[in-house]
OpenMM code with the backbone's topology and positions (N, CA, C; nanometers):
from openmm import Vec3, app, unit

residues = "MET VAL GLU TYR ILE TYR LEU LYS PRO ASP GLU GLN MET PRO GLU MET ALA ASP GLU ASP ALA TRP LEU VAL VAL GLU ALA SER ASP ASP ASP ARG PHE PHE GLY SER GLY TYR GLY PHE LYS ALA SER GLY GLU GLY VAL PHE TYR ALA SER LEU PRO LYS SER ASP LEU SER LEU GLU SER ALA LEU ASP ALA ALA LYS GLN TRP ALA ALA LYS TYR GLN VAL PRO ARG ILE TRP VAL GLN ALA THR PRO ASP".split()
positions = [
    Vec3(-2.6983, -16.7017, 4.3726),
    Vec3(-2.7136, -16.6446, 4.2450),
    Vec3(-2.7475, -16.4980, 4.2402),
    Vec3(-2.7271, -16.4373, 4.1480),
    Vec3(-2.7494, -16.2784, 4.1441),
    Vec3(-2.8713, -16.2747, 4.0493),
    Vec3(-2.9617, -16.1884, 4.0980),
    Vec3(-3.0691, -16.1601, 4.0153),
    Vec3(-3.0595, -16.0158, 3.9528),
    Vec3(-3.1149, -16.0270, 3.8087),
    Vec3(-3.1107, -15.8936, 3.7522),
    Vec3(-3.2352, -15.8288, 3.7398),
    Vec3(-3.2607, -15.6980, 3.7694),
    Vec3(-3.3864, -15.6170, 3.7559),
    Vec3(-3.3421, -15.5130, 3.6638),
    Vec3(-3.4369, -15.5253, 3.5625),
    Vec3(-3.4318, -15.4251, 3.4511),
    Vec3(-3.5190, -15.3359, 3.4595),
    Vec3(-3.4622, -15.1994, 3.4471),
    Vec3(-3.5371, -15.0707, 3.4713),
    Vec3(-3.6117, -15.0323, 3.3644),
    Vec3(-3.7294, -14.9557, 3.3633),
    Vec3(-3.7755, -14.8914, 3.2518),
    Vec3(-3.7096, -14.7881, 3.2073),
    Vec3(-3.7213, -14.7180, 3.0873),
    Vec3(-3.6405, -14.6114, 3.0367),
    Vec3(-3.6200, -14.5072, 3.1498),
    Vec3(-3.7353, -14.4554, 3.2047),
    Vec3(-3.7290, -14.3441, 3.2945),
    Vec3(-3.7126, -14.3749, 3.4369),
    Vec3(-3.7247, -14.4864, 3.4853),
    Vec3(-3.7083, -14.5598, 3.5956),
    Vec3(-3.5608, -14.5688, 3.6644),
    Vec3(-3.5682, -14.5396, 3.7910),
    Vec3(-3.4346, -14.5254, 3.8781),
    Vec3(-3.4209, -14.6405, 3.9710),
    Vec3(-3.3120, -14.6765, 3.9931),
    Vec3(-3.2729, -14.7858, 4.0938),
    Vec3(-3.3353, -14.7261, 4.2396),
    Vec3(-3.4088, -14.7862, 4.3070),
    Vec3(-3.4542, -14.7055, 4.4412),
    Vec3(-3.3434, -14.6920, 4.5385),
    Vec3(-3.3618, -14.5896, 4.6027),
    Vec3(-3.2499, -14.5377, 4.7224),
    Vec3(-3.2404, -14.6839, 4.8165),
    Vec3(-3.1153, -14.6907, 4.8379),
    Vec3(-3.0624, -14.7722, 4.9327),
    Vec3(-3.0126, -14.7388, 5.0665),
    Vec3(-3.0098, -14.8204, 5.1754),
    Vec3(-2.9846, -14.7812, 5.3052),
    Vec3(-2.8300, -14.8162, 5.2958),
    Vec3(-2.7473, -14.7228, 5.3924),
    Vec3(-2.6143, -14.7531, 5.4141),
    Vec3(-2.5708, -14.9013, 5.4273),
    Vec3(-2.6659, -14.9656, 5.4912),
    Vec3(-2.6077, -15.1214, 5.4926),
    Vec3(-2.6439, -15.1951, 5.4082),
    Vec3(-2.6877, -15.1708, 5.3016),
    Vec3(-2.7290, -15.2496, 5.1935),
    Vec3(-2.6370, -15.2539, 5.0841),
    Vec3(-2.6171, -15.3762, 5.0166),
    Vec3(-2.5236, -15.3992, 4.9090),
    Vec3(-2.6083, -15.3710, 4.7737),
    Vec3(-2.5458, -15.3093, 4.6832),
    Vec3(-2.6285, -15.2538, 4.5533),
    Vec3(-2.5163, -15.2718, 4.4438),
    Vec3(-2.5799, -15.2868, 4.3045),
    Vec3(-2.5116, -15.2662, 4.2008),
    Vec3(-2.5916, -15.2391, 4.0817),
    Vec3(-2.5428, -15.1286, 4.0174),
    Vec3(-2.6323, -15.0938, 3.8857),
    Vec3(-2.5272, -15.0646, 3.7663),
    Vec3(-2.5935, -15.1037, 3.6602),
    Vec3(-2.5136, -15.0862, 3.5238),
    Vec3(-2.6148, -15.0205, 3.4544),
    Vec3(-2.5482, -14.9123, 3.3938),
    Vec3(-2.6430, -14.8115, 3.3101),
    Vec3(-2.5789, -14.7708, 3.1781),
    Vec3(-2.6607, -14.7725, 3.0902),
    Vec3(-2.6102, -14.7201, 2.9582),
    Vec3(-2.5865, -14.5728, 2.9346),
    Vec3(-2.5065, -14.5405, 2.8738),
    Vec3(-2.4777, -14.3948, 2.8363),
    Vec3(-2.5090, -14.3738, 2.7001),
    Vec3(-2.4838, -14.2309, 2.6536),
    Vec3(-2.5507, -14.1807, 2.5343),
    Vec3(-2.4283, -14.2525, 2.4394),
    Vec3(-2.3119, -14.2772, 2.4661),
    Vec3(-2.2047, -14.3019, 2.3833),
    Vec3(-2.2069, -14.4639, 2.3664),
    Vec3(-2.3101, -14.5364, 2.3762),
    Vec3(-2.3012, -14.6879, 2.3745),
    Vec3(-2.2427, -14.7738, 2.4653),
    Vec3(-2.1773, -14.7170, 2.5844),
    Vec3(-2.1146, -14.7954, 2.6734),
    Vec3(-2.2137, -14.8149, 2.7860),
    Vec3(-2.1571, -14.8921, 2.8665),
    Vec3(-2.2444, -14.9559, 2.9948),
    Vec3(-2.1578, -14.9260, 3.1222),
    Vec3(-2.1751, -14.8613, 3.2060),
    Vec3(-2.0948, -14.8024, 3.3283),
    Vec3(-2.1882, -14.8877, 3.4439),
    Vec3(-2.0867, -14.9574, 3.5298),
    Vec3(-2.1114, -15.0372, 3.6520),
    Vec3(-2.0580, -14.9482, 3.7655),
    Vec3(-2.1624, -14.9548, 3.8788),
    Vec3(-2.1141, -14.8980, 4.0009),
    Vec3(-2.1941, -14.9651, 4.1059),
    Vec3(-2.1327, -14.9644, 4.2272),
    Vec3(-2.2004, -15.0508, 4.3282),
    Vec3(-2.1270, -15.0336, 4.4804),
    Vec3(-2.1915, -15.1092, 4.5542),
    Vec3(-2.1158, -15.1268, 4.7115),
    Vec3(-2.1697, -15.2572, 4.7537),
    Vec3(-2.0706, -15.3203, 4.8141),
    Vec3(-2.0958, -15.4578, 4.8642),
    Vec3(-1.9882, -15.4721, 4.9745),
    Vec3(-1.9852, -15.5995, 5.0332),
    Vec3(-1.9426, -15.6403, 5.1553),
    Vec3(-1.8188, -15.7516, 5.1381),
    Vec3(-1.7085, -15.7096, 5.1996),
    Vec3(-1.6169, -15.8368, 5.2030),
    Vec3(-1.6630, -15.9515, 5.2961),
    Vec3(-1.6080, -16.0715, 5.3078),
    Vec3(-1.6395, -16.1742, 5.4138),
    Vec3(-1.6181, -16.1339, 5.5670),
    Vec3(-1.5319, -16.0225, 5.5718),
    Vec3(-1.5021, -15.9619, 5.7070),
    Vec3(-1.6328, -15.8500, 5.7313),
    Vec3(-1.7020, -15.8459, 5.6484),
    Vec3(-1.8015, -15.7439, 5.6791),
    Vec3(-1.7573, -15.5879, 5.6495),
    Vec3(-1.6474, -15.5755, 5.5904),
    Vec3(-1.5754, -15.4430, 5.5478),
    Vec3(-1.6602, -15.4024, 5.4027),
    Vec3(-1.6793, -15.2764, 5.4076),
    Vec3(-1.7597, -15.2496, 5.2863),
    Vec3(-1.6471, -15.2046, 5.1699),
    Vec3(-1.6894, -15.2328, 5.0454),
    Vec3(-1.6014, -15.2193, 4.9339),
    Vec3(-1.6850, -15.1574, 4.8146),
    Vec3(-1.6254, -15.0601, 4.7317),
    Vec3(-1.7046, -14.9843, 4.6450),
    Vec3(-1.6647, -15.0616, 4.4873),
    Vec3(-1.7587, -15.0565, 4.3974),
    Vec3(-1.7251, -15.1205, 4.2635),
    Vec3(-1.7524, -15.0062, 4.1702),
    Vec3(-1.6591, -14.9952, 4.0656),
    Vec3(-1.6492, -14.9029, 3.9686),
    Vec3(-1.6064, -14.9877, 3.8326),
    Vec3(-1.6993, -14.9922, 3.7268),
    Vec3(-1.6552, -15.0946, 3.6267),
    Vec3(-1.5354, -15.0290, 3.5546),
    Vec3(-1.4537, -15.1317, 3.4981),
    Vec3(-1.3232, -15.0967, 3.4065),
    Vec3(-1.3723, -15.0671, 3.2639),
    Vec3(-1.2970, -14.9570, 3.1876),
    Vec3(-1.3278, -14.9540, 3.0532),
    Vec3(-1.3399, -15.0721, 2.9647),
    Vec3(-1.2661, -15.1821, 2.9932),
    Vec3(-1.2856, -15.2870, 2.8998),
    Vec3(-1.4131, -15.3664, 2.9166),
    Vec3(-1.4852, -15.3463, 3.0101),
    Vec3(-1.6119, -15.3998, 3.0434),
    Vec3(-1.7348, -15.3141, 3.0123),
    Vec3(-1.6965, -15.1813, 2.9743),
    Vec3(-1.7939, -15.0943, 2.9501),
    Vec3(-1.8345, -15.0914, 2.8117),
    Vec3(-1.7732, -15.1793, 2.7316),
    Vec3(-1.8270, -15.1706, 2.5617),
    Vec3(-1.9352, -15.2441, 2.5310),
    Vec3(-2.0107, -15.3142, 2.6034),
    Vec3(-2.1181, -15.3886, 2.5651),
    Vec3(-2.2137, -15.4107, 2.6975),
    Vec3(-2.3385, -15.4410, 2.6887),
    Vec3(-2.4099, -15.4864, 2.7916),
    Vec3(-2.3856, -15.6170, 2.8517),
    Vec3(-2.3460, -15.7162, 2.7579),
    Vec3(-2.3058, -15.8297, 2.7876),
    Vec3(-2.1671, -15.8269, 2.8933),
    Vec3(-2.0854, -15.7544, 2.8238),
    Vec3(-1.9526, -15.7437, 2.9161),
    Vec3(-1.9653, -15.6958, 3.0680),
    Vec3(-2.0344, -15.5807, 3.0342),
    Vec3(-2.0692, -15.5091, 3.1673),
    Vec3(-2.1270, -15.5883, 3.2868),
    Vec3(-2.2613, -15.6663, 3.2380),
    Vec3(-2.3252, -15.7562, 3.3255),
    Vec3(-2.2397, -15.8668, 3.3682),
    Vec3(-2.1543, -15.9252, 3.2719),
    Vec3(-2.0683, -16.0378, 3.3345),
    Vec3(-1.9794, -15.9690, 3.4333),
    Vec3(-1.8851, -15.8754, 3.4147),
    Vec3(-1.7979, -15.8287, 3.4930),
    Vec3(-1.8910, -15.7910, 3.6527),
    Vec3(-1.9976, -15.7177, 3.6352),
    Vec3(-2.0748, -15.6932, 3.7554),
    Vec3(-2.1279, -15.7986, 3.8265),
    Vec3(-2.1802, -15.9110, 3.7460),
    Vec3(-2.2111, -16.0537, 3.8055),
    Vec3(-2.0959, -16.1139, 3.8988),
    Vec3(-1.9695, -16.1197, 3.8382),
    Vec3(-1.8732, -16.1764, 3.8891),
    Vec3(-1.8338, -16.0896, 4.0434),
    Vec3(-1.8536, -15.9846, 4.0276),
    Vec3(-1.8182, -15.8841, 4.1432),
    Vec3(-1.9291, -15.8975, 4.2269),
    Vec3(-2.0454, -15.9077, 4.2118),
    Vec3(-2.1675, -15.9172, 4.2944),
    Vec3(-2.1618, -16.0516, 4.3630),
    Vec3(-2.1047, -16.1626, 4.3025),
    Vec3(-2.1013, -16.2874, 4.3593),
    Vec3(-1.9831, -16.2828, 4.4810),
    Vec3(-1.8841, -16.2211, 4.4525),
    Vec3(-1.8031, -16.1891, 4.5441),
    Vec3(-1.8051, -16.1405, 4.6708),
    Vec3(-1.8954, -16.0214, 4.6305),
    Vec3(-1.9148, -15.9213, 4.7561),
    Vec3(-2.0472, -15.8962, 4.8065),
    Vec3(-2.1053, -16.0220, 4.7871),
    Vec3(-2.2464, -16.0462, 4.8515),
    Vec3(-2.3539, -15.9458, 4.8055),
    Vec3(-2.3589, -15.9243, 4.6860),
    Vec3(-2.4551, -15.8340, 4.6315),
    Vec3(-2.5613, -15.9177, 4.5654),
    Vec3(-2.6842, -15.9233, 4.6150),
    Vec3(-2.7846, -16.0123, 4.5702),
    Vec3(-2.8544, -15.9801, 4.4210),
    Vec3(-2.8471, -15.8544, 4.3941),
    Vec3(-2.9292, -15.8171, 4.2737),
    Vec3(-2.8474, -15.6994, 4.2099),
    Vec3(-2.8696, -15.6882, 4.0658),
    Vec3(-2.8108, -15.6109, 3.9953),
    Vec3(-2.9238, -15.5137, 3.9176),
    Vec3(-2.9120, -15.3845, 3.9369),
    Vec3(-3.0191, -15.3080, 3.8510),
    Vec3(-2.9468, -15.2753, 3.7301),
    Vec3(-3.0516, -15.2971, 3.6074),
    Vec3(-2.9969, -15.2692, 3.4839),
    Vec3(-3.0718, -15.1503, 3.4257),
    Vec3(-2.9944, -15.0537, 3.3714),
    Vec3(-3.0654, -14.9453, 3.3110),
    Vec3(-3.0138, -14.9711, 3.1556),
    Vec3(-3.0689, -15.0282, 3.0667),
    Vec3(-3.0121, -15.0822, 2.9317),
    Vec3(-3.0519, -14.9722, 2.8313),
    Vec3(-3.1191, -14.8609, 2.8510),
    Vec3(-3.1096, -14.7484, 2.7591),
    Vec3(-3.0824, -14.6210, 2.8321),
    Vec3(-3.0044, -14.5287, 2.7723),
    Vec3(-2.9693, -14.3999, 2.8233),
    Vec3(-3.0826, -14.3171, 2.8621),
    Vec3(-3.0778, -14.2272, 2.9773),
    Vec3(-3.1774, -14.1497, 3.0054),
    Vec3(-3.1991, -14.0197, 2.9284),
] * unit.nanometer
topology = app.Topology()
chain = topology.addChain("A")
for resn in residues:
    res = topology.addResidue(resn, chain)
    for name in ("N", "CA", "C"):
        topology.addAtom(name, app.Element.getBySymbol(name[0]), res)
């Protein structure tokens, strides 16, 4: 199961080591939500995540897409910045 960690408005996701899987969904000034991250295939190979435009339209759709990717690529938590910086 993937854990959601909601960040305060001025808070940033902590720095992650190169061997750590991570995923963040961040609000933008134009009411979209962009996801990016890094995880691992079953083989141990690293893989990057960048959200698709269709999932950027709402926080719900961004989190749904991120959750599916996180489950597939061994990412234990998703950092969420629900308000733009």
